[in-house]
N, CA, C and O of each residue as an XYZ file, in Angstrom:
752
protein
N     134.951     81.320    144.861
C     134.232     80.724    143.759
C     135.224     80.246    142.707
O     136.286     80.840    142.518
N     134.862     79.167    142.028
C     135.674     78.636    140.935
C     134.966     78.944    139.618
O     133.773     78.683    139.467
N     135.711     79.497    138.676
C     135.199     79.755    137.330
C     135.806     78.711    136.392
O     137.025     78.553    136.330
N     134.944     78.005    135.668
C     135.375     76.938    134.771
C     135.311     77.423    133.322
O     134.302     77.973    132.880
N     136.422     77.206    132.584
C     136.504     77.641    131.191
C     137.207     76.582    130.350
O     138.011     75.796    130.851
N     136.887     76.581    129.075
C     137.632     75.829    128.072
C     138.058     76.824    126.998
O     137.417     76.929    125.953
N     139.147     77.558    127.258
C     139.588     78.575    126.297
C     140.068     77.966    124.984
O     140.508     76.818    124.920
N     139.965     78.776    123.956
C     140.432     78.374    122.630
C     141.108     79.585    121.999
O     140.542     80.678    121.979
N     142.321     79.388    121.483
C     143.049     80.477    120.836
C     142.769     80.493    119.348
O     143.433     79.797    118.579
N     141.789     81.284    118.938
C     141.421     81.324    117.516
C     142.577     81.751    116.627
O     142.637     81.366    115.459
N     143.491     82.539    117.163
C     144.651     82.971    116.386
C     145.862     82.068    116.618
O     146.966     82.385    116.175
N     145.661     80.950    117.307
C     146.754     80.037    117.600
C     147.502     80.396    118.866
O     148.474     79.730    119.220
N     147.065     81.438    119.555
C     147.768     81.911    120.741
C     146.979     81.532    121.987
O     146.186     82.322    122.500
N     147.209     80.315    122.465
C     146.480     79.827    123.623
C     146.810     80.622    124.887
O     145.932     80.852    125.719
N     148.061     81.039    125.036
C     148.437     81.848    126.201
C     147.623     83.125    126.286
O     147.172     83.507    127.366
N     147.434     83.782    125.161
C     146.622     84.999    125.138
C     145.170     84.690    125.512
O     144.553     85.430    126.278
N     144.632     83.605    124.976
C     143.259     83.216    125.318
C     143.136     82.947    126.816
O     142.181     83.403    127.444
N     144.080     82.217    127.394
C     144.070     81.975    128.843
C     144.066     83.295    129.614
O     143.278     83.476    130.542
N     144.938     84.198    129.231
C     145.024     85.483    129.937
C     143.729     86.279    129.838
O     143.308     86.897    130.815
N     143.102     86.270    128.685
C     141.845     87.014    128.524
C     140.759     86.455    129.443
O     139.985     87.223    130.015
N     140.691     85.147    129.590
C     139.715     84.548    130.497
C     140.047     84.881    131.950
O     139.148     85.161    132.742
N     141.317     84.852    132.298
C     141.714     85.181    133.673
C     141.300     86.595    134.050
O     140.916     86.850    135.191
N     141.378     87.506    133.101
C     141.006     88.904    133.371
C     139.520     89.063    133.668
O     139.126     90.053    134.284
N     138.689     88.118    133.249
C     137.234     88.225    133.412
C     136.749     87.977    134.832
O     135.671     88.443    135.199
N     137.510     87.263    135.632
C     137.004     86.817    136.937
C     137.417     87.775    138.046
O     138.434     88.459    137.930
N     136.630     87.828    139.129
C     136.980     88.681    140.275
C     138.318     88.275    140.884
O     138.756     87.133    140.742
N     138.953     89.211    141.556
C     140.299     88.996    142.097
C     140.411     87.861    143.106
O     141.468     87.235    143.185
N     139.393     87.575    143.863
C     139.491     86.550    144.905
C     139.020     85.173    144.424
O     138.617     84.342    145.238
N     139.066     84.931    143.140
C     138.500     83.717    142.549
C     139.543     82.669    142.211
O     140.737     82.945    142.094
N     139.038     81.450    142.060
C     139.791     80.352    141.480
C     139.364     80.221    140.019
O     138.219     80.497    139.662
N     140.306     79.797    139.188
C     140.060     79.597    137.764
C     140.411     78.150    137.448
O     141.450     77.652    137.883
N     139.558     77.479    136.701
C     139.847     76.115    136.282
C     139.734     76.046    134.759
O     138.659     76.242    134.193
N     140.864     75.764    134.111
C     140.887     75.586    132.667
C     140.830     74.095    132.355
O     141.610     73.301    132.881
N     139.898     73.741    131.495
C     139.698     72.367    131.063
C     139.972     72.297    129.565
O     139.407     73.073    128.795
N     140.826     71.382    129.152
C     141.062     71.194    127.721
C     139.786     70.746    127.032
O     138.928     70.115    127.649
N     139.664     71.068    125.773
C     138.487     70.695    124.993
C     138.394     69.215    124.688
O     137.358     68.746    124.215
N     139.462     68.468    124.950
C     139.441     67.031    124.666
C     139.423     66.182    125.936
O     139.919     65.055    125.943
N     138.847     66.730    127.013
C     138.656     65.921    128.219
C     137.167     65.715    128.461
O     136.325     66.450    127.943
N     136.867     64.705    129.255
C     135.490     64.436    129.654
C     135.452     64.309    131.172
O     136.172     63.505    131.763
N     134.593     65.122    131.791
C     134.370     65.019    133.223
C     133.443     63.837    133.463
O     132.417     63.711    132.795
N     133.792     62.972    134.406
C     133.113     61.692    134.538
C     132.274     61.534    135.801
O     131.585     60.526    135.958
N     132.318     62.495    136.686
C     131.557     62.396    137.929
C     130.495     63.480    137.976
O     130.745     64.617    137.577
N     129.319     63.133    138.458
C     128.192     64.070    138.442
C     128.421     65.297    139.313
O     127.887     66.365    139.009
N     129.195     65.179    140.382
C     129.402     66.319    141.283
C     130.800     66.923    141.144
O     131.371     67.403    142.123
N     131.343     66.899    139.939
C     132.719     67.336    139.720
C     132.997     68.743    140.254
O     134.076     68.984    140.795
N     132.061     69.671    140.116
C     132.268     71.032    140.615
C     132.375     71.080    142.128
O     133.254     71.743    142.679
N     131.476     70.373    142.796
C     131.531     70.312    144.260
C     132.797     69.605    144.732
O     133.408     69.997    145.726
N     133.176     68.571    144.015
C     134.390     67.823    144.348
C     135.612     68.745    144.315
O     136.404     68.766    145.257
N     135.759     69.505    143.231
C     136.904     70.416    143.134
C     136.826     71.528    144.174
O     137.853     71.963    144.695
N     135.634     71.982    144.476
C     135.474     73.003    145.518
C     135.939     72.471    146.881
O     136.585     73.199    147.635
N     135.625     71.237    147.197
C     136.081     70.627    148.456
C     137.607     70.591    148.516
O     138.201     70.860    149.560
N     138.229     70.260    147.402
C     139.695     70.186    147.361
C     140.303     71.574    147.558
O     141.256     71.732    148.321
N     139.761     72.571    146.878
C     140.246     73.949    147.022
C     140.114     74.401    148.474
O     141.021     75.029    149.021
N     138.994     74.083    149.085
C     138.782     74.497    150.477
C     139.729     73.784    151.440
O     140.120     74.355    152.458
N     140.098     72.550    151.131
C     141.004     71.796    151.994
C     142.461     72.233    151.828
O     143.235     72.176    152.783
N     142.837     72.666    150.626
C     144.231     73.030    150.331
C     144.308     74.427    149.703
O     144.770     74.559    148.570
N     143.868     75.462    150.408
C     143.791     76.799    149.806
C     145.145     77.433    149.492
O     145.207     78.404    148.738
N     146.220     76.907    150.053
C     147.554     77.471    149.812
C     148.197     76.953    148.536
O     149.333     77.313    148.230
N     147.497     76.122    147.794
C     148.046     75.506    146.590
C     148.166     76.525    145.460
O     147.279     77.356    145.264
N     149.264     76.453    144.724
C     149.446     77.326    143.577
C     148.720     76.836    142.345
O     148.218     77.638    141.558
N     148.656     75.513    142.167
C     148.044     74.930    140.982
C     147.626     73.494    141.285
O     148.377     72.729    141.889
N     146.427     73.145    140.859
C     145.936     71.764    140.942
C     145.830     71.190    139.536
O     145.571     71.908    138.571
N     146.035     69.892    139.444
C     145.690     69.116    138.266
C     145.051     67.826    138.766
O     144.782     67.698    139.960
N     144.805     66.877    137.882
C     144.162     65.635    138.307
C     144.736     64.453    137.535
O     145.596     64.616    136.669
N     144.253     63.284    137.859
C     144.679     62.042    137.209
C     143.918     61.908    135.889
O     142.765     62.323    135.778
N     144.575     61.329    134.907
C     143.945     61.101    133.610
C     144.401     59.764    133.041
O     145.133     59.016    133.689
N     143.967     59.481    131.842
C     144.300     58.228    131.185
C     145.418     58.347    130.160
O     146.098     57.368    129.854
N     145.603     59.560    129.627
C     146.433     59.660    128.438
C     147.066     61.042    128.347
O     146.401     62.024    128.020
N     148.346     61.101    128.640
C     149.120     62.330    128.493
C     150.594     61.924    128.506
O     150.958     60.905    129.093
N     151.431     62.718    127.862
C     152.848     62.360    127.749
C     153.527     62.232    129.113
O     154.447     61.429    129.265
N     153.095     62.999    130.093
C     153.650     62.890    131.451
C     152.960     61.725    132.141
O     151.930     61.907    132.789
N     153.519     60.539    132.006
C     152.822     59.354    132.490
C     152.611     59.365    134.001
O     151.745     58.646    134.500
N     153.375     60.154    134.736
C     153.148     60.208    136.179
C     151.854     60.945    136.521
O     151.451     60.952    137.684
N     151.195     61.563    135.547
C     149.872     62.135    135.748
C     148.787     61.151    135.296
O     147.595     61.430    135.426
N     149.205     60.007    134.768
C     148.269     58.993    134.273
C     147.941     57.965    135.351
O     148.763     57.660    136.215
N     146.745     57.449    135.279
C     146.309     56.371    136.159
C     147.240     55.174    135.960
O     147.407     54.690    134.840
N     147.837     54.706    137.038
C     148.763     53.581    136.949
C     150.082     53.931    136.294
O     150.881     53.038    136.013
N     150.332     55.206    136.044
C     151.563     55.685    135.407
C     151.787     55.131    134.006
O     152.926     54.997    133.558
N     150.688     54.807    133.315
C     150.796     54.322    131.937
C     149.779     55.047    131.055
O     148.703     55.426    131.519
N     150.123     55.233    129.801
C     149.215     55.818    128.820
C     148.232     54.733    128.390
O     148.631     53.634    128.004
N     146.962     55.052    128.460
C     145.933     54.068    128.106
C     145.356     54.361    126.727
O     145.001     55.499    126.422
N     145.267     53.332    125.905
C     144.611     53.431    124.604
C     143.161     52.960    124.665
O     142.482     52.909    123.640
N     142.692     52.622    125.843
C     141.320     52.157    126.030
C     140.361     53.298    125.703
O     140.425     54.360    126.323
N     139.474     53.085    124.735
C     138.544     54.145    124.335
C     137.139     53.938    124.898
O     136.193     54.575    124.435
N     136.987     53.069    125.877
C     135.686     52.821    126.489
C     135.383     53.847    127.577
O     136.027     53.866    128.625
N     134.406     54.687    127.316
C     134.009     55.681    128.309
C     133.552     54.986    129.587
O     133.809     55.481    130.685
N     132.891     53.864    129.461
C     132.403     53.128    130.633
C     133.579     52.687    131.512
O     133.511     52.806    132.735
N     134.632     52.190    130.914
C     135.820     51.786    131.682
C     136.401     52.974    132.443
O     136.772     52.855    133.611
N     136.474     54.113    131.771
C     137.041     55.298    132.418
C     136.115     55.840    133.507
O     136.584     56.352    134.524
N     134.823     55.729    133.298
C     133.867     56.141    134.336
C     134.053     55.284    135.584
O     133.973     55.794    136.701
N     134.297     53.998    135.406
C     134.533     53.109    136.546
C     135.799     53.500    137.298
O     135.825     53.479    138.529
N     136.841     53.853    136.568
C     138.078     54.308    137.209
C     137.805     55.588    138.002
O     138.254     55.725    139.140
N     137.076     56.513    137.404
C     136.756     57.776    138.086
C     135.994     57.524    139.380
O     136.294     58.127    140.410
N     135.018     56.641    139.327
C     134.231     56.333    140.524
C     135.075     55.643    141.589
O     134.935     55.919    142.781
N     135.950     54.744    141.150
C     136.839     54.047    142.090
C     137.772     55.034    142.789
O     137.898     55.016    144.013
N     138.421     55.889    142.014
C     139.352     56.851    142.609
C     138.630     57.832    143.522
O     139.124     58.172    144.597
N     137.467     58.279    143.090
C     136.695     59.198    143.922
C     136.322     58.532    145.248
O     136.412     59.158    146.304
N     135.911     57.286    145.197
C     135.509     56.555    146.391
C     136.678     56.340    147.352
O     136.520     56.477    148.565
N     137.840     56.007    146.817
C     139.004     55.685    147.655
C     139.799     56.915    148.081
O     140.347     56.946    149.183
N     139.865     57.919    147.224
C     140.812     59.023    147.436
C     140.202     60.415    147.299
O     140.923     61.350    146.952
N     138.933     60.590    147.550
C     138.214     61.810    147.184
C     139.011     63.103    147.405
O     139.116     63.911    146.483
N     139.558     63.315    148.563
C     140.249     64.578    148.848
C     141.761     64.416    148.965
O     142.450     65.335    149.409
N     142.276     63.270    148.575
C     143.716     63.041    148.649
C     144.426     63.777    147.519
O     143.950     63.822    146.384
N     145.559     64.342    147.852
C     146.391     65.014    146.852
C     147.831     64.575    147.051
O     148.202     64.044    148.097
N     148.619     64.806    146.036
C     150.051     64.542    146.113
C     150.760     65.764    145.563
O     150.373     66.304    144.527
N     151.798     66.198    146.260
C     152.571     67.347    145.795
C     153.445     66.910    144.631
O     154.102     65.870    144.683
N     153.440     67.722    143.582
C     154.262     67.488    142.395
C     155.343     68.563    142.376
O     155.054     69.740    142.591
N     156.562     68.170    142.124
C     157.683     69.115    142.190
C     158.249     69.439    140.818
O     159.422     69.793    140.698
N     157.427     69.321    139.785
C     157.881     69.563    138.423
C     156.736     70.163    137.624
O     155.579     70.061    138.031
N     157.041     70.788    136.495
C     155.980     71.346    135.640
C     155.042     70.241    135.144
O     155.447     69.088    134.995
N     153.806     70.608    134.898
C     152.777     69.635    134.531
C     152.265     69.839    133.114
O     152.496     70.870    132.481
N     151.570     68.828    132.646
C     150.768     68.939    131.440
C     149.395     69.440    131.893
O     148.833     68.920    132.857
N     148.856     70.445    131.206
C     147.714     71.181    131.737
C     146.357     70.879    131.143
O     145.637     71.817    130.801
N     145.973     69.647    131.002
C     144.623     69.309    130.521
C     143.560     69.784    131.508
O     142.429     70.060    131.109
N     143.910     69.881    132.796
C     143.083     70.506    133.820
C     144.039     71.281    134.709
O     144.922     70.705    135.345
N     143.853     72.597    134.745
C     144.666     73.460    135.603
C     143.713     74.326    136.417
O     142.847     75.003    135.864
N     143.884     74.296    137.732
C     143.046     75.109    138.612
C     143.965     75.902    139.537
O     144.832     75.341    140.206
N     143.757     77.224    139.561
C     144.657     78.118    140.278
C     143.899     79.377    140.694
O     142.829     79.679    140.167
N     144.472     80.095    141.643
C     143.879     81.358    142.079
C     144.303     82.480    141.137
O     145.389     82.440    140.558
N     143.454     83.460    140.993
C     143.775     84.591    140.118
C     145.010     85.327    140.615
O     145.813     85.787    139.804
N     145.183     85.450    141.931
C     146.355     86.166    142.433
C     147.652     85.434    142.098
O     148.686     86.076    141.915
N     147.620     84.107    142.014
C     148.804     83.344    141.610
C     149.110     83.630    140.141
O     150.263     83.853    139.772
N     148.071     83.623    139.306
C     148.239     83.953    137.876
C     148.909     85.325    137.727
O     149.841     85.491    136.940
N     148.426     86.284    138.482
C     148.972     87.641    138.401
C     150.424     87.672    138.893
O     151.280     88.299    138.269
N     150.695     86.999    140.003
C     152.037     87.023    140.586
C     153.097     86.431    139.665
O     154.228     86.917    139.629
N     152.742     85.385    138.918
C     153.734     84.761    138.035
C     153.791     85.427    136.660
O     154.571     85.015    135.801
N     152.974     86.448    136.453
C     153.017     87.189    135.195
C     152.111     86.645    134.110
O     152.296     86.953    132.933
N     151.134     85.842    134.492
C     150.180     85.317    133.511
C     150.795     84.238    132.645
O     151.878     83.724    132.924
N     150.080     83.913    131.595
C     150.539     82.905    130.641
C     151.362     83.574    129.551
O     151.079     84.703    129.150
N     152.372     82.875    129.081
C     153.182     83.366    127.974
C     152.301     83.444    126.730
O     151.512     82.539    126.456
N     152.445     84.523    125.992
C     151.625     84.700    124.801
C     152.388     84.424    123.521
O     152.094     84.992    122.469
N     153.364     83.553    123.625
C     154.079     83.112    122.438
C     153.123     82.322    121.557
O     152.407     81.447    122.045
N     153.106     82.622    120.265
C     152.196     81.940    119.356
C     152.591     80.487    119.159
O     151.719     79.638    118.974
N     153.867     80.180    119.194
C     154.307     78.815    118.970
C     155.071     78.293    120.185
O     156.302     78.297    120.190
N     154.349     77.842    121.217
C     155.006     77.423    122.442
C     155.926     76.223    122.276
O     156.883     76.084    123.038
N     155.671     75.360    121.317
C     156.511     74.187    121.148
C     157.931     74.596    120.784
O     158.891     73.967    121.227
N     158.068     75.628    119.993
C     159.399     76.072    119.599
C     160.023     77.009    120.626
O     161.243     77.171    120.647
N     159.216     77.624    121.468
C     159.703     78.607    122.422
C     160.259     77.978    123.689
O     161.298     78.416    124.183
N     159.598     76.970    124.225
C     159.980     76.411    125.506
C     160.875     75.205    125.356
O     160.785     74.450    124.388
N     161.746     75.043    126.343
C     162.534     73.821    126.419
C     161.561     72.694    126.750
O     160.664     72.861    127.576
N     161.738     71.580    126.120
C     160.861     70.448    126.413
C     161.332     69.797    127.708
O     162.492     69.407    127.844
N     160.411     69.691    128.645
C     160.702     69.095    129.944
C     159.679     68.013    130.199
O     158.477     68.224    130.038
N     160.160     66.866    130.595
C     159.257     65.764    130.945
C     158.272     65.475    129.829
O     157.119     65.152    130.116
N     158.665     65.576    128.595
C     157.824     65.273    127.430
C     156.693     66.266    127.225
O     155.751     65.967    126.491
N     156.751     67.424    127.841
C     155.725     68.431    127.613
C     156.387     69.748    127.268
O     157.516     70.021    127.676
N     155.691     70.535    126.535
C     156.185     71.855    126.174
C     154.980     72.723    125.877
O     154.004     72.255    125.292
N     155.040     73.955    126.266
C     153.941     74.855    125.963
C     153.594     75.768    127.104
O     154.306     75.839    128.105
N     152.491     76.468    126.944
C     152.110     77.471    127.938
C     151.806     76.847    129.290
O     152.072     77.469    130.318
N     151.260     75.646    129.323
C     150.979     74.996    130.608
C     152.274     74.635    131.330
O     152.391     74.830    132.540
N     153.235     74.114    130.592
C     154.536     73.775    131.152
C     155.220     75.013    131.721
O     155.702     74.999    132.854
N     155.261     76.072    130.937
C     155.892     77.318    131.363
C     155.187     77.909    132.586
O     155.845     78.308    133.548
N     153.869     77.967    132.556
C     153.084     78.535    133.651
C     153.317     77.755    134.947
O     153.551     78.349    135.999
N     153.253     76.437    134.866
C     153.439     75.630    136.074
C     154.874     75.718    136.591
O     155.093     75.674    137.801
N     155.840     75.839    135.704
C     157.228     75.996    136.138
C     157.417     77.321    136.891
O     158.114     77.367    137.904
N     156.800     78.382    136.396
C     156.916     79.667    137.091
C     156.196     79.655    138.434
O     156.620     80.337    139.367
N     155.122     78.896    138.544
C     154.439     78.731    139.840
C     155.378     78.051    140.833
O     155.496     78.485    141.979
N     156.037     76.997    140.398
C     157.001     76.320    141.270
C     158.143     77.250    141.669
O     158.568     77.261    142.824
N     158.635     78.026    140.714
C     159.744     78.940    140.997
C     159.381     80.018    142.014
O     160.266     80.568    142.671
N     158.102     80.324    142.152
C     157.641     81.300    143.156
C     157.434     80.643    144.522
O     157.079     81.319    145.487
N     157.652     79.339    144.605
C     157.537     78.636    145.877
C     156.164     78.062    146.181
O     155.930     77.573    147.286
N     155.267     78.115    145.230
C     153.931     77.534    145.419
C     153.973     76.033    145.190
O     154.860     75.519    144.508
N     153.005     75.341    145.767
C     152.875     73.901    145.564
C     151.945     73.621    144.388
O     150.953     74.314    144.163
N     152.308     72.578    143.652
C     151.411     72.012    142.643
C     150.961     70.670    143.208
O     151.769     69.868    143.676
N     149.651     70.450    143.151
C     149.101     69.208    143.692
C     148.263     68.504    142.631
O     147.515     69.133    141.883
N     148.410     67.177    142.587
C     147.554     66.364    141.736
C     146.472     65.757    142.626
O     146.767     65.165    143.664
N     145.235     65.911    142.212
C     144.086     65.388    142.956
C     143.970     63.900    142.648
O     143.581     63.518    141.544
N     144.305     63.064    143.619
C     144.360     61.616    143.411
C     142.981     60.973    143.296
O     142.866     59.842    142.823
N     141.934     61.679    143.723
C     140.581     61.145    143.640
C     139.741     61.765    142.545
O     138.534     61.533    142.476
N     140.380     62.566    141.673
C     139.657     63.230    140.588
C     140.288     62.785    139.272
O     141.477     63.003    139.038
N     139.485     62.165    138.421
C     139.967     61.544    137.187
C     139.139     62.041    136.017
O     137.913     62.106    136.095
N     139.817     62.393    134.930
C     139.128     62.790    133.699
C     139.617     61.916    132.547
O     140.766     61.476    132.527
N     138.731     61.676    131.601
C     139.085     60.993    130.356
C     139.673     62.043    129.417
O     139.051     63.074    129.160
N     140.856     61.778    128.916
C     141.557     62.708    128.029
C     141.776     62.000    126.692
O     142.550     61.046    126.614
N     141.100     62.462    125.647
C     141.225     61.824    124.331
C     142.635     61.937    123.773
O     143.105     61.017    123.103
N     143.305     63.021    124.029
C     144.718     63.279    123.745
C     145.287     62.481    122.575
O     146.060     61.540    122.756
N     144.893     62.874    121.399
C     145.450     62.292    120.171
C     145.257     60.785    120.099
O     146.138     60.058    119.638
N     144.110     60.326    120.555
C     143.846     58.885    120.599
C     143.853     58.265    119.199
O     144.280     57.123    119.030
N     143.391     59.000    118.214
C     143.383     58.476    116.845
C     144.696     58.785    116.135
O     145.263     57.919    115.469
N     145.179     60.017    116.276
C     146.383     60.452    115.560
C     147.666     59.839    116.100
O     148.643     59.709    115.362
N     147.683     59.466    117.358
C     148.891     58.975    118.022
C     149.449     60.053    118.929
O     149.348     61.245    118.639
N     150.028     59.625    120.009
C     150.460     60.548    121.062
C     151.574     61.498    120.602
O     151.741     62.571    121.182
N     152.322     61.125    119.591
C     153.395     61.991    119.090
C     152.905     63.078    118.132
O     153.678     63.970    117.781
N     151.669     63.027    117.709
C     151.099     64.011    116.770
C     151.105     65.391    117.412
O     150.621     65.553    118.532
N     151.656     66.403    116.708
C     151.736     67.751    117.272
C     151.303     68.830    116.286
O     151.511     70.015    116.545
N     150.718     68.452    115.184
C     150.330     69.441    114.160
C     149.334     70.473    114.673
O     149.327     71.611    114.203
N     148.503     70.095    115.620
C     147.482     71.006    116.123
C     148.050     72.148    116.960
O     147.347     73.124    117.223
N     149.321     72.044    117.385
C     149.917     73.106    118.207
C     151.052     73.810    117.491
O     151.842     74.499    118.136
N     151.156     73.665    116.225
C     152.230     74.337    115.471
C     151.717     75.614    114.853
O     152.469     76.320    114.180
């Protein structure tokens, strides 16, 4: 079973919030964390992700394609989109789902975690999420990302697990659309 959450660190400690949610689910479960600034665009998104998990059960971490994140290789067309039309993004989601529903690509580097899906045993094996209150200052910046998602995905890779991006699953990510992509006040 997959448990879907959008954790929030009321004390500014997102790693701690992630860990608390992970502790809630049964040991044989998958966990999917969704950022609060994404929009799921397909009506059967849960079934879609379940199909992917069933096809690639050995995966350490899944993510998906989006429109806007500093790691442009996770973006549709490898570019950051400023397009704010939900309809345009829904069309992209439907197109990718139609062409690539269960296709994945192995990623060999830490990811930006607007959508992270992993097994509870993987979370436990890598030691959970770092509970540093200020991840931007704690982690080395790699590939334009820094934080608990970067650290967590790097430790998954270091344990020999695969990270896969779901090429047929697309989410709209608002990601500082008004403030600008360089804005970081919300994570300080």
